[in-house]
C-alpha positions as CSV (number, residue, x, y, z in Angstrom):
1,M,140.7,175.5,63.8
2,N,137.9,173.7,62.2
3,N,139.9,170.6,62.0
4,I,140.6,170.6,65.8
5,K,136.9,171.0,66.7
6,I,136.1,168.1,64.4
7,L,138.9,166.1,66.0
8,E,137.6,166.9,69.5
9,K,134.1,165.8,68.4
10,L,135.5,162.6,67.1
11,I,137.4,161.9,70.3
12,E,134.2,162.6,72.4
13,Q,132.2,160.3,70.1
14,L,134.9,157.6,70.5
15,Q,134.8,157.9,74.3
16,D,131.0,157.6,74.2
17,D,131.2,154.6,72.0
18,L,133.8,153.0,74.3
19,S,131.6,153.6,77.3
20,D,128.6,152.1,75.4
21,N,130.8,149.1,74.5
22,N,131.8,148.6,78.1
23,K,128.1,148.7,79.1
24,L,127.3,146.2,76.4
25,M,130.2,144.0,77.4
26,I,129.2,144.0,81.1
27,S,125.5,143.2,80.1
28,L,126.8,140.4,77.9
29,M,129.0,139.0,80.7
30,I,126.1,139.2,83.2
31,F,123.8,137.4,80.7
32,V,126.4,134.6,80.1
33,L,127.1,134.2,83.9
34,L,123.4,134.0,84.6
35,N,123.0,131.3,81.9
36,L,125.8,129.3,83.4
37,I,124.3,129.5,86.9
38,L,120.9,128.4,85.6
39,A,122.5,125.6,83.6
40,G,124.2,124.4,86.8
41,I,121.0,124.6,88.8
42,N,119.2,122.6,86.0
43,I,121.9,119.9,86.0
44,F,121.7,119.6,89.8
45,F,117.9,119.2,89.8
46,Q,118.0,116.8,86.9
47,F,120.4,114.7,88.9
48,K,118.2,114.8,92.0
49,L,115.1,113.9,90.0
50,K,116.9,111.0,88.4
51,N,118.0,109.6,91.8
52,K,114.4,110.1,93.1
53,D,113.1,108.2,90.1
54,K,115.5,105.3,90.7
55,E,114.5,105.2,94.4
56,I,110.8,105.1,93.5
57,N,111.4,102.3,90.9
58,N,113.3,100.3,93.5
59,H,110.5,100.7,96.0
60,N,107.9,99.7,93.5
61,L,109.9,96.6,92.6
62,R,110.2,95.6,96.3
63,E,106.5,96.1,96.8
64,V,105.7,93.9,93.8
65,K,107.9,91.2,95.1
66,R,106.5,91.5,98.6
67,I,102.9,91.2,97.3
68,E,103.8,88.3,95.0
69,N,105.5,86.4,97.8
70,Q,102.8,87.1,100.4
71,E,100.2,85.9,97.9
72,Q,102.2,82.6,97.3
73,L,102.5,82.1,101.0
74,Y,98.8,82.7,101.5
75,I,98.0,80.1,98.8
76,L,100.3,77.6,100.5
77,L,98.8,78.3,104.0
78,E,95.3,78.0,102.7
79,S,96.1,74.6,101.1
80,L,96.8,73.3,104.6
81,T,93.2,73.7,105.5
82,Y,92.2,70.8,103.3
83,Y,93.9,68.2,105.4
84,N,91.5,65.4,106.3
85,G,93.6,63.5,108.9
86,T,94.0,60.3,106.8
87,T,97.3,58.5,107.0
88,K,97.5,58.6,103.2
89,A,97.5,62.5,103.3
90,K,99.8,62.7,106.3
91,V,103.0,62.5,104.3
92,S,102.0,65.1,101.7
93,F,100.7,67.3,104.5
94,Q,104.0,67.1,106.4
95,K,105.8,68.0,103.1
96,K,103.6,71.1,102.6
97,I,104.4,72.3,106.1
98,T,108.1,71.8,105.5
99,L,107.7,73.6,102.1
100,I,106.0,76.5,103.8
101,N,108.7,76.8,106.5
102,K,111.3,76.7,103.8
103,F,109.5,79.3,101.8
104,I,109.2,81.6,104.9
105,T,113.0,81.2,105.5
106,Q,114.0,81.9,101.9
107,K,111.6,84.8,101.3
108,S,111.8,86.4,104.7
109,I,113.5,89.4,103.1
110,Y,110.2,90.2,101.3
111,L,107.9,89.2,104.1
112,N,106.7,91.4,106.9
113,K,107.5,90.3,110.5
114,D,103.8,90.1,111.3
115,I,103.1,88.0,108.3
116,I,106.0,85.7,109.2
117,K,104.7,85.4,112.8
118,I,101.2,84.6,111.6
119,S,102.4,82.0,109.1
120,Q,104.6,80.3,111.7
121,E,101.6,80.2,114.1
122,F,99.5,78.5,111.4
123,C,102.3,76.0,110.6
124,D,102.7,75.2,114.3
125,Y,99.0,74.7,114.6
126,N,99.1,72.3,111.5
127,T,102.1,70.5,112.9
128,Q,100.0,69.7,116.0
129,L,97.3,68.3,113.7
130,L,99.8,65.8,112.4
131,V,100.1,64.4,116.0
132,D,96.4,64.6,116.9
133,Y,93.9,65.3,114.2
134,R,91.1,65.7,116.8
135,K,92.5,69.2,117.6
136,K,91.5,70.4,114.1
137,N,89.4,73.6,114.6
138,Y,88.1,75.2,111.4
139,E,87.2,78.4,113.2
140,K,90.8,78.8,114.5
141,E,92.1,78.3,111.0
142,L,89.8,80.9,109.6
143,V,90.8,83.3,112.4
144,I,94.5,82.9,111.6
145,L,93.9,83.3,107.9
146,E,91.8,86.3,108.5
147,K,94.7,87.8,110.6
148,F,96.9,87.1,107.6
149,N,94.4,88.9,105.3
150,N,94.1,91.9,107.6
151,R,97.9,92.3,107.9
152,F,98.4,91.8,104.1
153,N,95.8,94.4,103.3
154,D,97.1,96.8,105.9
155,T,98.5,99.8,104.0
156,K,101.3,100.4,106.5
157,S,103.1,97.1,105.7
């Protein structure tokens, strides 16, 4: 009889151990599943951050190019103000205007529409000076260049 009671106790202990093992197994499965979900979320957000970083770098590169090109254009436009109306300077002045128009056409992808409009207005004004130098008006030149400065320094551009 004693052996049967011991056997019954062993069977009960085995069943308790099995239920504890099942609980441990379920806990382990939940832990592994949770880790897989968190790893998936982490991969997803790393991908999103990487794409956002690329987008920011592309934007910064375009901004640098835009600023460099607008600075070059301003220097070219400002050099037109030194025209003195002599026939000797007329050919080089005409070449500068052509160079500026070519620059505007080639770099228009980086230039703001307002900057292009102001630059073309200034080139048109200077083309009129080729025909009649008496129309030269320093105040008008300064106003146009000031419009360029304001548009260039506008944070919305």
